[in-house]
N, C-alpha and C positions, 0 to 999 in steps of 0.2 A: 786654704781650705776650699774643697770643691763644693759645687752647688748642693749635692746630696747631703754632705755633712752640714752645710749651712742650714738646710731645711730641718735636719734632725735636731741640730742644736737649738734652733728656734722653736722646737716643739710643734712644728707644723707637719701634718701627715703628707706623704708624697702623693702626687696625682695618681701614679700607677697603682699604689696601694689602695687608694680610694676607689679606683675603677674596678680593681679585682674584688675587693671586699663588698662593694656595693653592686656587683654585676647583676645579682638577682633582682634588686630593686630597680636598676636601670632597665633591665629587660621587661619587667612588669609594666613600668611606665610607658616604655616604647610600644609594647604590645597593645596597651589600651588605646594609644593614639592611632596605631596602624589598623586596628580592628574597625575603625571608622570607614576605611576604604571598602566599597562593596565587594571587591574581588577577594578581600582577605577575611571577610566576616565568618565564612564557614570553613576556612582552611585549617587543617589539623596543626596543632602547635609546633610539632617538630618541623613541618614544612614551612611554617610561618617564620620561625626563628632562623632556620637555614644557617647562614654563615655569620649572623650578627654576633653571637658570643665570641667567635674567633676574631672578628673585626675589633671588638672591644679589647680583647687581649692584645692584639697587635698594636692598638693605640697605646696601651699601657707599656708595652715593650719599647715603643718609640719614645715615650716620655722618659723611661729609664735611660735609654741610650743617649738622649739629648742631655740629660743631667750629668752624664759621665763624659760629655764632650765628644760623643760619637755622632756620625751622620745617621740620620734616620731613613731607612729604605722605605719606599712607598708600599702601600697596601694593595698593589695592583693584582697580585695573584688571588687574594681572597675576593676582591671586587669583581674580577673577571668571572670567577666561578659563581658568585652570587647573581650577577647580571644574567649569565647564561641560563641558570636554573629558574630565575624569575621569569624570563621571557618564555621558557618552556611551559611554565604554569599559566601563561596568558597575561602576565603583567605587561603594562605599557610603560613607556618612559615616564609619564607623569606620576604613575603609582610608585615607581622605583625612586624617583626624586623625592616624593613625599615621605617615603620610608627613611631616607637619609636625613631629611629635614627634621623628622620626628626624633631620630637618633641624636642629632646635634643638640636639639632643644632639651632632650631628656638628660643627656650627659651634663650640659651646663647647669641645668636646674639641680641636678644631684650634687655637683661640686659646690654650687652656691649654698645649698642647704647644709652641706658638711663644712662650710667655711674654708674650703680649699680653693685657692685661686693661684694661678701661675704668677711667679714673680718676675717673669720676663716675657717679651713679645714672642720669642722663639717657642717657649713652652706653650703659649696660647695657640700658635700656628700649628703645632703638632696635631691638635685636635681637629682644627679646620682642614688641614691638608689631607688627613685620612678620609674625612667625609667628602671633600671636593674631588679626591682621586676616585672614589667610588662613583660619584655622579658623572665624572668625565668618562669613565670606562663604560658606564651604563649607556651614555649617549653614543659612544663608539659602537657598542654591540647592537644597540637599537638601530642605528644607521645601517650597519652591515646587514642586520636581519631584514630591514625594510628594502634594501637593495636586492637581497635574495628573493624577497616576496614579490617585488615588482617584476624581477626577471622571470619568476615562475608564472606570474599572471600573464606576462607577455607571451611566454612559451605556450601556456594553455590556450590563450586566446588565438594564437596563430594556429595551433593544432585544431581548435574548434573550427576556424575558418577553412582550413584545409579539408576537414572532414565534411562540413556541410556543402562545400563546393564540389564534392565528388558524388553526391547523392543524385543519381540520374533521374529518379522518379519522384523527387521531393524538392520543394523550395522552402528553405528556412528563412524566416524574416522577423524583423522587429519593427514595431510601430507605436506611435503615440496612441494610448488607449482611448483618447477623446476625439482626436482629429483623424485617426487612422493613417496619418502621414508616416511613410516608411523611413526608418533611419538605417536599416540594413536589409539587403535582399541578396541571397546567395546567387552565385553565377549560374546555377542550374536553371534559373528562371528562363533563360533564353531558349534552351533546348526543350523545356517542358511546355512553356506557354507561347514561345515565339516572341516574347517581349523581354528585353534586357533589364538588368537591375536598375539602370538609369531611367528606363521608361516607367518601371514600377514606382520609383521614387519621385519622378517629376510629373506624373499624370495626376491632376486633381481628381479626387473621388475615383480612385483606380478601380475599386471593386464595383462601384455603380456603373462604370463605363463598360465592363466586360462580363458581368454576371447577368443572365436573363432576368427580366422583371419578375417572373413568377418564382424565382429562387432567392430574390433579395430579402424577402421577409425572413426566410430561414437563416441566412448568413448574418444579416444585421441584427436579428434577434439573438443569435449566438454572441455577437460582440456586446450587445447591451446587457445581456445576462451576466457574462463574465466580468464586465466592468462594474456593474452595480453590486454583484455578489462577491467580487474580488476572488474569483475562482477560475477553474479551467473547464473547458468544454470542447465539443467537436460537432461537426455536421457534414453532410454531403450536399454538394451544389454543383451546378453546371457553370461552365466558363467558356467564352468564345476565344479560341486561339487566334493568333495573328493571321492565319490562312483561312479563317472562317470555320474551321472544324470545331464542333461542339465537344468539349471534354467534360468528364465527370471528375470532380476533385473532392478529396476528403480534407477538410481544414480543421486542424486542432489549434486551440488558443489557450495560452496560460497568462493570467494577469499577475503582474508584480509591480512593486514600488521601487524605483531606482532614484535615489537622492530625492525622495519625496514626490517624484513624478510618476504618474500612472502609465505603465507600458504593457504592451502585448508582446509575447514571444510566440510566434506561430510556425506551424509546419503544414504545408499544403502538399498533398500527395495525389498523383495522377492514378485514379482507380478506374479509368475508362475500360481497360481490358477486363478487369475483374467484374465490373458491372455487366459487360457483355457476356462473360462466362456464366454469371449467375442467371442472367436472363435466358441464356440458352439452356441451362440446367432446368430452370423453371418451365420452359416450354416442353422439354422432354418429359419432365414429371407430369405436366398437364396432360400430355398425350398418353403416357403410361397409365395415369390415374383414370382418364376418361375411357380409353380404348381397351384396357385390360380388365377393369373391375367387372364390367358386365359379363364378358366371357368367363371369367373366373367364377362368378356367381352361378352361371349356367352349368359349368363343370361340377361345382360343388353340389348343386341341386341334382344334376344327373347322376352323380356318384351315389348320392343318398337314395335316389329312386331305384338304381340298379341293386343296391344292397338290400332294399326292402323287398324287391321282386325276386331275389335269388331263391332257389329251391332250398328246402330244409335239409338236404343231404350233404355229403362231403364235397361234391362238386360245387354246390351253392355256397358252402362255407368258404371255399377258395375264392369264389367271386366276391363274396362280401368283404373278405380281407383286402383284396385288391381295390375294391370300390372305396373302402374306408381309407386306404392309403392315398388314393387319388383325391378324395375329398379333404383329407387332412392337409395335404400339400397345397391344394387350391386355397384353403382358408389361410394357411401360413403365408402364401404369396400375397393374398389380399391384405393381410395385416402388415406385411413388409411395405407394400405400396402405400398404405395409409400412414405408416410411420415416416416414410420418406417425405410424404406430402406435408405432414405435421412439422417435421424438422425444417423443411424449406420455409414454411410459414413462420415458424419460430425465429429463424435467422433473419427473415425479412421484417420481423415485428408485426406480422399479420395474423398471429395465432389468436383468434377471437373466441370469446365465450358469450353466451346469451344467458344473463343472470336472471333468475327468478327466485322467489321465496320457496324453499324446499324443506320438508320434514327430514331432519338429520337421521333420526332412527329408521325411518322408512328407507332412506337411501342405502344405509348399511345393510338392512335386511334384503333389499332388492339385489344388491351386488352379490351377497353371499348365495342367494338362491339362483343366480344366473349360471350355475355350473361349477362354482368354486367348491361348494360343499361336496359335490359328487367327485370332483377331481381329487380333493384331499382324501376322501374315503377310499378311492381306488389305490392311492399311494400308501395308505396306512398311516396317514397323518391326522391328528386330532385338530379340528378347526372349530373354534368357539368364539363367541363375542360377549363383551361386557359393555353394554351401552347404558349410560346413566339415564335415569328416568327424567321425564319432563325437559328434554333438551330443547333449547330455542331453535327456531327455524334459521336456516343458513341461506346466504345469498349464493346460489350455485347454478351452474349449467348442468342439468340432469344427466345428459349423456356423457359430458366430459367428466363429471364426478365418477360415474361408473367406470370410465376409462382409467382414471387415476387409481381408483380403489382396486379394480381388477388386476391392474399391472402389479401393484405392490403385493397383493395377496398371492398372485401367481408366482412372483419371485420368491416369496417366503416359502411357499410349498416346494418350489424347485430346490431351495437351499436346505430343506429339512428331510432327514432320512426317515424311513418307516419307523413308527413308534414315537416320533417326535410330535411337537405341537405348534400350532400357530394361533395366537391370540389377537383378536381385533377389539379395539376399545374406542370409545367416543365419550368425551366429557366436556362440559362448558367451562370456559375460563376467560373472564374479562373481555367481553364483547366478541368472543370467537369460540368456535368449537374445535377441540383438539382431537384429531383422529390418529390412531397408532396401529401399526401392524408389527407384531413381535413374533419371532420364530426361535426355535431351539436348535438351529442349524449350526453349521461349522464356524460361523462368524467371519469377520473381515479384518485383515491386518490394519493397524492404525495408519500406516503410511499410505494405504490405498483409499482411505475414506475421502480425502479431498478430491479424488478423481471420479467418484461414483456418478456424478451428474454430467460428466463430459461425454459428448457424442462419440459413439463407436468404441467407447472404452468399457472393458469388462474386467472384474476382479480376477476371474478364472476362466479364460477363453475356452479351456477344454471342458469346463463343467456345464456351460450353457450354450444353447443354440439361439440364433437370432441376430439382429442387426446391431445390438448395443445402443439402440436409440430410445428404449422404453423410459429409463429414468430421466434423461434430459427432457423428454416430452412431458413427463409427469411434473418435473420442476417448473417448466414453462407454463403448464396449465394451472398449477397451484398459484403461481405468481400472477397469472392473468386473472385469477379470482380475487386477488388482493391478499393471498395467504402466504404462509411460510412453510418451508420443508427442511428437515434435517434428519440426521441418522446417528444412532449410537450403536456400537458393536464391540464385542469382545471375542477374540478367537477361542473357539471351543465352547462358548456359552450362548451364542446366537446374536441376532441383529434386530434392532427395532427402528422402523421408519416412522417419523412423526410428520403430520402436516396439519395446517389450520385453515379454516374457512371463516370469514367474518359472519357474524349473525346478521340476519336481515334487519334487525333494529339498529345495529351499529352502522350499517350502510346508509340507512335512511337518515340517521342523525348526522 
């Protein structure tokens, strides 16, 4: 009598039958145990179960084959697929081993509760061999995956080194965030600073040795801020090259923790030529601004005088038209010079405002009365205002406010066809006053909105004349006041620009 018949005649259920009939209970117990692993807590049930039901069935088949005197093939195919898919989900070897341990314990607990115990050592080993095969294959796959990962890391690291060592105008470095001792410096340091990576790494207090005293506060202030706030930052500072030439460098620093140690990753770029170019541009702008503004003012005033003195006949009309053309272009050139000067100040961080307490309602009225209403009337555009009563005083630069407001309203009039309308509003809101300029013009495409405040960019170059500097200057001026600016638009329905200024009370507080 074979073993199967012996078990049946004895009235004891077969192990394979118990596994198959109790599979749902085994899986439920196994799932409760595995859900304790953090990586498995939120995993959807089909992904969690994966190949476990197939593994239980294979164990049952192996038990049947053993009872019939057949050799039991390993569960390697199922285990390989399970290990591969688990690793793809982010499981590590400890989690996979814990899964198999939970499966072993759950199966034995179920057999014990069903009073089904193997009557031979071989039958008992069938269960353990299947689990152990899965663990062994998981180890093999994890080892292979780790080798691939290490090889990939080595490849990426080498590619990183190859890249940073070819950046002619930049030095990439890594350093201890507390001592500033370098652990890596790219080979480009030699050509850029005249000092080799070895000199960077071996010189005590490297930055102190070669950064002028008056720039040390800026550079070391950057290091201190990035270290204490665990953030990134940048600054410009000078540096003495090995031949004594003074360089201008732009240093960017990023703080990070590596194995619990505070480190800086830095990039130092040579901006000497850029600084010289900017300085040359500023000198040209200074000359243009100083030497041309007065002559342009004289031209504009002269054109106005000629227009007023012209005879009231046809000949005088022609003279007036020519004089008005000259005056208009002189004023346009003066505005362009002013815009270029403002943009240069904005880029250099020198766009200043002189803040005083101002009546918000009066500012709006003054801006509208400065020619905007007349301009709208001539174009056939309705220009009206809705200013909330009893507005608080705002902290503003009077002339700069008029510049902001006039620019936005002029743009709105430009964008609106005859018969359309421009609405100006002002209302208080949580420590600030919100100003808005809305038009019923053509609107702006959604994909163009992020570019509106970029210098020299215009939504429709053919529609407007000018430098494309107005909105960037407006944004810079609003932010210099401590305010915010944004835009909402819909094609075919118009555009609304919003900006805020803090109330005088909020500034004092």
